[in-house]
C-alpha positions in Angstrom: 111.0 87.9 93.3 108.7 85.3 94.7 108.4 83.2 97.8 107.8 79.8 96.1 105.2 77.4 97.4 106.3 76.6 100.9 108.1 73.4 101.7 109.5 72.1 104.9 112.7 73.9 106.0 115.9 72.1 105.7 117.0 72.9 109.2 114.9 72.1 112.3 112.9 74.9 113.8 113.4 75.2 117.6 110.8 76.1 120.1 112.5 79.4 120.6 112.3 80.1 116.9 108.6 79.4 116.9 108.1 81.8 119.8 110.2 84.6 118.3 109.0 84.2 114.7 105.2 84.4 114.5 103.2 84.6 111.2 99.5 85.4 110.7 97.6 83.8 107.9 94.1 84.4 106.7 92.2 81.8 104.5 90.4 82.2 101.2 86.7 82.6 101.9 85.0 85.1 99.6 82.4 87.3 101.2 83.0 85.5 104.5 86.0 87.9 104.7 83.8 89.7 107.1 84.8 87.1 109.6 88.5 88.0 109.0 87.7 91.7 109.7 86.0 90.7 112.9 89.1 88.7 114.0 91.4 91.6 112.9 89.4 94.0 114.9 89.8 91.8 118.0 93.5 91.5 117.4 93.9 95.3 117.1 91.9 95.9 120.2 93.1 93.1 122.5 96.2 91.6 120.8 98.7 94.4 120.2 101.4 92.4 122.0 100.9 89.5 119.5 100.7 91.8 116.5 104.1 93.3 117.4 105.7 89.9 117.1 104.2 89.0 113.7 106.9 88.9 111.1 104.7 88.0 108.0 101.1 88.5 107.2 99.8 86.0 104.7 96.6 85.2 102.9 94.7 83.9 99.9 91.8 85.5 98.1 89.7 87.5 100.6 92.3 86.5 103.2 95.0 88.3 101.3 92.8 91.5 101.5 92.4 91.1 105.3 96.2 90.6 105.7 97.0 93.6 103.6 94.6 95.9 105.5 95.8 94.7 108.9 99.5 95.2 107.9 99.3 98.4 105.8 96.1 100.2 106.9 94.9 99.0 110.3 93.2 102.4 110.8 91.0 101.6 107.7 89.4 98.5 109.3 86.0 100.1 109.7 86.2 101.5 106.2 87.0 98.0 104.9 84.0 96.6 106.8 81.7 99.3 105.3 83.1 98.6 101.8 82.4 94.9 102.2 78.9 95.6 103.2 78.3 97.8 100.2 80.0 95.3 97.9 77.8 92.5 99.3 74.7 94.6 98.9 75.6 95.4 95.3 76.1 91.7 94.5 72.8 90.7 96.2 71.0 93.2 94.0 72.1 91.5 90.8 69.7 89.0 89.3 72.3 86.2 89.3 74.7 87.6 91.9 78.3 88.1 90.8 77.8 86.0 87.7 75.1 88.4 86.3 76.1 89.2 82.7 77.9 92.6 82.4 78.4 92.9 86.1 82.0 94.0 86.7 83.0 92.3 89.9 86.7 93.0 89.6 86.2 96.7 88.9 84.1 97.1 92.0 86.7 95.3 94.0 89.6 97.3 92.6 87.8 100.5 93.6 87.6 99.4 97.2 91.2 98.3 97.3 92.4 101.6 95.8 90.4 103.6 98.3 91.7 101.7 101.3 95.4 101.0 100.7 97.7 103.9 101.6 100.0 105.5 99.1 103.1 103.6 100.3 101.3 100.3 101.0 103.8 98.4 98.8 106.7 99.7 100.8 105.0 98.6 104.1 104.1 95.2 102.5 107.6 94.5 101.1 108.8 91.1 102.4 106.1 91.2 105.2 103.0 90.4 103.1 102.7 87.0 101.3 99.8 86.7 98.8 98.8 83.3 97.4 98.1 83.3 93.6 97.7 80.5 91.0 99.2 80.4 87.5 96.6 79.9 84.8 98.8 77.7 82.6 100.8 75.6 85.1 98.2 75.6 87.9 101.1 76.1 90.3 100.9 78.2 93.4 103.1 81.2 94.2 103.3 83.3 97.3 104.3 86.8 96.3 106.1 89.0 98.8 107.9 91.6 96.6 106.0 94.6 95.2 107.7 97.1 93.0 104.8 99.6 93.2 101.4 100.2 94.8 99.8 99.2 91.5 101.8 95.9 91.4 100.5 95.2 94.9 96.9 95.9 93.8 97.3 93.6 90.8 98.5 90.7 93.0 95.7 91.2 95.4 93.2 91.2 92.5 94.8 88.1 91.1 94.4 86.3 94.4 90.7 87.1 94.4 89.9 86.3 90.8 87.6 83.3 90.5 87.3 82.3 86.9 83.8 82.8 85.4 82.4 83.9 88.8 84.5 87.1 88.9 84.9 87.4 85.1 86.5 85.7 82.1 89.9 87.6 81.9 92.5 86.5 84.4 94.7 89.1 86.0 98.0 89.8 84.2 101.1 90.2 86.4 104.7 90.0 85.3 103.7 89.0 81.8 101.6 85.9 82.9 98.0 85.3 83.8 96.9 84.5 87.4 93.8 83.6 89.3 92.6 82.9 92.8 95.3 81.5 95.1 92.6 79.8 97.1 92.4 77.0 94.5 96.0 75.9 95.2 96.9 77.2 98.6 93.9 78.6 100.5 95.7 79.0 103.8 99.4 79.7 103.5 101.7 78.3 106.2 105.1 79.9 106.3 108.2 77.6 106.6 109.9 79.4 109.5 108.3 80.0 112.9 104.7 79.5 114.0 101.9 80.4 111.6 98.7 81.4 113.4 95.8 80.5 111.1 92.4 82.3 110.7 89.4 80.8 108.8 85.6 81.3 108.9 85.3 77.6 108.2 85.4 75.2 111.1 88.5 73.1 110.9 92.1 72.6 112.2 92.8 76.3 112.6 93.8 78.6 115.5 91.0 81.0 115.0 87.8 79.6 113.5 84.2 78.7 114.4 83.5 75.6 116.4 80.8 73.2 115.1 79.5 71.0 117.9 78.1 67.5 117.5 79.7 66.5 114.2 81.8 63.4 113.4 85.5 64.3 113.5 86.0 64.0 109.8 88.0 66.6 107.9 88.5 67.3 104.2 91.8 68.8 102.9 90.7 71.6 100.5 93.7 73.4 98.9 95.8 72.7 101.9 93.2 73.7 104.4 91.7 71.1 106.8 88.0 71.7 107.0 85.4 69.8 109.1 82.8 68.0 107.1 79.6 69.7 108.5 76.4 71.2 107.3 77.4 74.5 108.8 80.5 74.6 106.6 78.5 73.8 103.5 76.3 76.7 104.3 79.4 78.9 104.9 80.7 77.9 101.4 77.4 79.1 99.9 77.7 82.4 101.8 81.2 82.9 100.6 80.0 83.1 97.0 76.5 84.5 97.6 76.7 87.0 100.4 74.1 86.8 103.1 72.1 89.7 104.5 73.9 92.5 106.3 72.4 91.4 109.6 73.9 87.9 109.1 77.2 89.4 108.0 77.3 91.5 111.2 76.8 88.3 113.2 79.7 86.6 111.3 81.8 89.7 112.0 81.1 89.3 115.7 81.9 85.6 115.6 85.3 86.4 114.1 85.8 88.9 116.9 84.8 86.5 119.7 86.8 83.6 118.3 89.9 85.7 118.1 89.4 86.9 121.7 89.1 83.2 122.8 92.4 82.5 121.0 94.2 85.4 122.7 92.9 84.4 126.1 94.0 80.7 125.6 97.4 81.8 124.4 97.8 84.4 127.2 98.1 87.2 124.6 94.9 88.9 125.6 95.2 92.6 126.7 
């Protein structure tokens, strides 16, 4: 039922395997998911040849939402962007943001997911979408890739986005157990077979990400994601939980678009 937390494959992966089996993974990042939508927009516009080779779309938290949209509803990318803007505005209006008493963060998020995912999203996602979630009791990570129904897919997506206290106090129930944000244990899933192209709004050792200039080359491994120690990344962490203005989010969206274009050009995938 699950793809367990990924370990190194037993057999060696050849260069040919890496070229023929490409995966695309989006990091956990809260409201900086707008960066992912910018990158996804660039991939749809200029990277169709790459997207046709992608076997598995993966993600944690907001990254899982971006992966789900790109795989199951690429025509809803603008609608996803508009939803994120409205969600961010709604959070900004709250006295204490998402943690404002009686503010139902998860209900608002569910509404957006339900409006965007197509009726047969779970069938499209079957064995092609890997969502990172964390077990509340064992604190172990799982990558879920099997979905019996659309509702089950929605539950797993919600579980991957559930930050305890910040998003509520009741973890998401799935398969008789409680789960929370996969970003705590595996914030940027790397698949064991082939090459995994990584996307993150945090500067670090990723294929598509911002580039912070003039910093010491010092990285922190945060839930399996190598992030550069920089003031810009600290600011991004704050923006992930407390969404910036729509003007700033539009700029972040454009950054995601341009960084993805640079990657496509570097890898000779640009169309």
